[in-house]
C-alpha positions as CSV (number, residue, x, y, z in Angstrom):
1,M,0.0,0.0,0.0
2,A,1.1,3.6,-0.7
3,C,2.6,6.2,1.5
4,V,2.4,9.9,0.6
5,A,4.4,12.9,1.9
6,F,3.5,16.6,1.1
7,D,5.7,19.6,1.5
8,L,3.9,22.6,3.1
9,D,4.8,26.1,1.8
10,N,3.8,26.8,-1.8
11,T,2.7,23.2,-2.2
12,L,-0.4,22.8,0.0
13,G,-0.7,26.6,0.5
14,F,0.9,29.9,1.1
15,F,1.6,30.5,4.8
16,E,4.0,33.4,5.0
17,V,1.3,35.8,6.0
18,V,-0.3,33.7,8.7
19,N,3.2,32.6,9.9
20,A,3.4,36.2,11.3
21,L,0.7,35.4,13.8
22,A,2.6,32.6,15.5
23,P,4.4,34.9,18.0
24,M,1.0,35.9,19.4
25,W,-0.4,32.4,20.3
26,S,1.9,29.5,19.4
27,V,3.8,28.1,22.4
28,E,5.7,25.9,19.9
29,Y,7.0,29.0,18.2
30,I,8.3,30.8,21.3
31,S,9.7,27.5,22.6
32,A,11.6,26.6,19.4
33,P,15.4,26.2,19.6
34,D,16.0,29.4,17.6
35,Q,13.8,31.5,19.9
36,H,15.0,30.4,23.3
37,V,18.6,31.4,22.8
38,Y,18.1,34.8,24.3
39,N,15.1,34.0,26.5
40,A,14.2,32.1,29.7
41,P,12.5,28.7,29.4
42,V,8.8,29.1,28.5
43,N,6.3,28.1,31.3
44,I,2.6,28.4,30.3
45,S,-0.2,27.2,32.6
46,Y,-2.8,24.7,31.4
47,P,-5.6,27.2,31.5
48,L,-3.7,29.7,29.4
49,Q,-2.6,26.9,27.0
50,N,-6.3,26.0,26.6
51,L,-7.2,29.6,25.8
52,L,-4.4,29.8,23.2
53,D,-5.5,26.5,21.6
54,R,-9.1,27.9,21.5
55,A,-7.9,31.1,19.9
56,K,-6.0,29.3,17.1
57,K,-9.1,27.2,16.4
58,I,-11.4,30.3,16.3
59,F,-9.0,32.1,13.9
60,A,-8.9,29.0,11.6
61,D,-12.7,28.9,11.6
62,Y,-12.7,32.6,10.6
63,L,-10.5,31.7,7.6
64,L,-12.8,28.8,6.7
65,D,-15.8,31.2,6.7
66,D,-14.2,33.6,4.2
67,A,-13.5,32.0,0.8
68,N,-11.7,35.1,-0.4
69,I,-9.1,35.0,2.4
70,L,-8.9,31.2,2.4
71,S,-7.9,31.2,-1.2
72,T,-4.8,33.2,-0.3
73,V,-3.8,30.5,2.3
74,L,-4.7,27.2,0.7
75,R,-4.1,26.5,-3.0
76,P,-7.3,26.7,-5.0
77,D,-6.6,23.4,-6.9
78,L,-6.2,21.4,-3.7
79,D,-9.0,19.0,-4.8
80,A,-6.7,17.6,-7.4
81,M,-4.3,16.5,-4.7
82,I,-6.6,15.5,-1.8
83,L,-9.7,13.9,-3.4
84,P,-7.8,11.0,-5.2
85,L,-5.9,10.2,-2.0
86,L,-9.1,10.3,0.1
87,E,-10.6,7.7,-2.2
88,A,-7.4,5.7,-2.2
89,K,-7.4,5.7,1.6
90,K,-11.0,4.5,1.7
91,S,-10.1,1.6,-0.5
92,R,-6.9,1.0,1.6
93,K,-4.6,1.6,-1.3
94,V,-3.0,4.5,0.6
95,R,-1.8,3.7,4.1
96,T,-0.7,7.0,5.3
97,V,-0.3,10.7,4.3
98,I,2.1,13.0,6.1
99,I,3.4,16.6,5.9
100,Y,7.2,16.8,5.6
101,S,8.2,20.5,5.7
102,N,11.3,22.6,6.2
103,T,9.3,25.4,7.9
104,G,10.4,26.4,11.3
105,V,6.9,27.6,12.2
106,T,5.1,24.6,13.7
107,Y,1.9,26.7,13.9
108,S,1.5,26.8,10.1
109,V,1.8,23.0,9.8
110,Q,-0.9,22.7,12.5
111,L,-3.1,25.3,10.7
112,A,-2.8,23.5,7.4
113,K,-3.7,20.2,8.9
114,Y,-6.8,21.6,10.6
115,L,-8.0,23.6,7.6
116,I,-7.6,20.7,5.1
117,E,-9.1,18.0,7.4
118,T,-12.0,20.3,8.2
119,I,-12.7,21.2,4.5
120,Y,-12.6,17.6,3.4
121,K,-14.3,16.2,6.5
122,C,-11.4,13.8,7.0
123,P,-10.0,14.0,10.6
124,G,-6.7,12.2,10.9
125,F,-6.0,12.4,7.1
126,F,-2.5,13.5,7.9
127,S,-1.2,10.9,10.3
128,L,2.0,12.8,11.1
129,T,3.5,16.2,10.6
130,A,7.2,16.9,10.6
131,D,8.6,20.5,10.4
132,H,12.2,21.7,10.7
133,W,12.4,20.8,14.4
134,H,11.1,17.3,14.3
135,P,13.4,14.9,16.3
136,L,13.6,12.3,13.5
137,R,15.2,14.8,11.1
138,E,18.8,14.2,12.1
139,N,19.8,12.9,8.7
140,D,18.5,16.1,7.1
141,M,20.8,18.4,9.2
142,V,24.2,17.2,7.9
143,N,24.6,20.5,6.1
144,Q,23.9,22.6,9.2
145,R,26.8,24.4,10.9
146,P,26.5,25.2,14.6
147,H,26.4,28.9,15.4
148,S,26.3,29.8,11.7
149,Q,24.9,33.3,11.0
150,T,23.3,32.2,7.8
151,Y,20.2,30.0,7.4
152,V,20.8,26.8,5.4
153,E,17.7,24.9,4.3
154,P,17.8,21.3,5.6
155,Y,17.9,18.4,3.2
156,K,15.0,16.1,2.6
157,T,16.3,12.5,2.5
158,I,15.0,9.0,2.0
159,E,16.4,8.0,5.4
160,T,14.3,10.6,7.2
161,L,11.2,9.9,5.0
162,Q,11.4,6.2,5.9
163,L,11.7,7.0,9.6
164,L,8.6,9.3,9.4
165,F,6.5,6.7,7.6
166,K,7.6,4.0,10.0
167,K,6.6,6.2,12.9
168,A,3.2,7.1,11.3
169,L,2.5,3.4,10.6
170,H,4.0,2.0,13.9
171,T,6.1,-0.4,11.9
172,K,9.8,-1.3,11.6
173,K,9.5,-2.3,8.0
174,A,10.9,0.0,5.2
175,I,8.4,1.2,2.6
176,P,9.1,-0.1,-1.0
177,L,10.2,2.9,-3.0
178,Q,7.6,2.3,-5.7
179,N,4.9,2.8,-3.0
180,I,6.2,6.3,-2.0
181,L,4.8,9.5,-3.5
182,F,6.6,12.8,-2.5
183,V,5.0,16.1,-3.5
184,D,7.0,19.3,-3.3
185,D,6.9,22.4,-5.5
186,R,10.6,23.4,-5.2
187,P,12.1,23.8,-8.7
188,E,15.5,22.6,-7.4
189,K,14.7,19.1,-6.3
190,H,15.5,17.7,-2.9
191,R,17.9,14.8,-2.5
192,L,14.9,12.5,-2.7
193,E,15.2,12.8,-6.5
194,E,18.1,10.2,-6.2
195,Q,15.5,7.6,-5.4
196,E,13.4,8.3,-8.5
197,K,15.4,5.8,-10.6
198,D,14.5,3.1,-8.0
199,G,10.8,3.7,-8.2
200,L,10.0,6.7,-5.9
201,T,7.4,9.1,-7.5
202,Y,8.5,12.8,-7.1
203,L,5.6,15.1,-8.1
204,M,6.2,18.9,-8.5
205,P,3.0,20.9,-8.6
206,K,3.0,24.5,-9.7
207,H,4.5,26.8,-7.1
208,F,1.7,28.5,-5.3
209,R,2.3,32.2,-4.4
210,P,-0.9,34.2,-4.7
211,K,-1.1,38.0,-5.0
212,I,-1.9,39.3,-1.5
213,T,-2.8,43.0,-1.1
214,T,-2.2,45.2,1.9
215,R,-5.9,45.0,2.5
216,H,-5.8,41.2,2.7
217,K,-3.0,41.4,5.3
218,E,-4.9,44.1,7.3
219,Y,-8.0,41.9,7.3
220,I,-6.1,38.8,8.5
221,L,-4.6,40.9,11.3
222,F,-8.1,42.2,12.2
223,L,-9.4,38.6,12.5
224,A,-6.4,37.7,14.7
225,F,-7.0,40.7,17.0
226,K,-10.7,39.9,17.1
227,T,-9.9,36.3,18.1
228,L,-7.7,37.5,21.0
229,S,-10.5,39.8,22.1
230,D,-13.2,37.1,21.8
231,T,-11.2,34.6,23.9
232,G,-10.4,37.2,26.6
233,L,-6.7,36.9,26.0
234,L,-6.4,40.7,25.7
235,R,-7.7,40.9,29.3
236,N,-5.8,37.9,30.6
237,R,-3.2,39.0,33.1
238,E,-1.1,35.8,32.7
239,Y,-1.0,36.2,28.9
240,L,-0.1,39.9,29.1
241,E,2.7,39.1,31.5
242,S,3.8,35.9,29.7
243,P,6.8,35.2,27.4
244,F,4.5,36.1,24.5
245,C,4.6,39.8,25.5
246,K,7.9,40.0,27.3
247,R,10.8,38.4,25.4
248,N,13.4,38.8,22.6
249,F,12.2,37.6,19.3
250,I,14.9,36.2,17.0
251,Y,14.8,36.9,13.3
252,D,17.3,36.6,10.4
253,V,19.1,33.9,12.4
254,V,21.0,36.2,14.8
255,K,19.0,39.4,15.1
256,K,16.8,40.0,18.1
257,H,13.9,42.3,18.7
258,P,12.9,43.0,22.4
259,I,9.2,43.0,23.3
260,Q,8.0,44.4,26.6
261,N,4.2,44.5,26.3
262,F,1.3,43.5,24.0
263,Q,1.5,46.7,22.0
264,E,5.1,46.0,21.1
265,L,4.2,42.4,20.2
266,L,1.4,43.6,17.9
267,S,3.8,46.0,16.2
268,H,6.3,43.2,15.7
269,V,3.6,41.0,14.2
270,C,2.6,43.8,11.8
271,T,6.2,44.1,10.7
272,L,6.6,40.4,10.1
273,M,3.3,40.4,8.1
274,S,4.4,43.3,6.0
275,R,7.5,41.4,4.9
276,A,5.5,38.5,3.5
277,R,6.4,38.2,-0.2
278,S,3.3,38.2,-2.3
279,G,2.9,37.0,-5.9
280,E,3.1,39.7,-8.5
281,V,0.2,38.5,-10.7
282,Y,-3.0,36.6,-10.2
283,W,-2.1,32.9,-9.7
284,T,-3.7,30.4,-12.0
285,P,-3.7,26.6,-11.3
286,N,-2.3,23.9,-13.5
287,T,-4.0,20.8,-12.3
288,G,-3.3,18.5,-15.3
289,P,0.2,17.3,-14.2
290,I,-1.1,16.8,-10.6
291,I,-4.1,14.6,-11.6
292,S,-2.1,12.5,-14.1
293,G,0.9,12.2,-11.7
294,I,-1.2,10.9,-8.8
295,R,-3.2,8.6,-11.0
296,T,0.0,7.1,-12.5
297,F,1.4,6.6,-9.0
298,L,-1.7,4.9,-7.6
299,N,-1.8,2.6,-10.6
300,Q,1.7,1.4,-10.0
301,V,1.4,0.8,-6.2
302,K,2.2,-2.8,-5.1
303,P,0.0,-4.5,-2.5
């Protein structure tokens, strides 16, 4: 049976804008290794964690209720990728589907999983998600230099992909290469292309980078602020005194931006959002190669 791995950014959607919201409510973000270098350990109470989780869900539901905004986050031709795999999962031709991404923003992976599984009414469709910080990605980090002041994108390797599939399936058996589909938009292929000659299917969908206006960004920020207000976080003393509102945020690998209160946090988020790189023209889908590529893969899968 088949195993499928999706990249995240520009493959399943465009998350650079919503990534900017992570500093406001993602414990994973402020706890990430690159963020705690200049900060004390993060200690969040269970009640506050529950409020933050509720806020992230409410914001995601706001996105689901607005087709115009949602189309700037998830690629409009997602049906071509998801529907055939849903049918294949029902017939047990596909065993597992995972997200294998180099993003350092765990929040965006969580958001993508929630949005897609809600839209297609398929809870648990993604059995595992692995971002930059996943503990099984040691084989991908061989090109990383400790204390480097330059970001180097990790590799994506068959060794790591096999480990991720094994974990998702709770098995020790390697997956036959002809039963693996890897989907990633990046024009310069990852090291996984070395396994194509041995049967792995490497599908490259059209790079998704929609045109996002300042008005789009302002509305997304409004929805986020409304979410914080609706959940009471803007009046929550623990949140306002927490590491979300009092810390050094790290960016561009070695630069730090001190935050002392919520107003400064909001200003920092606005700055991050303004830096999100939009597409220059209206994005048009190209579903033909996706449909034919997935169909060909499913037809070659061995039992």
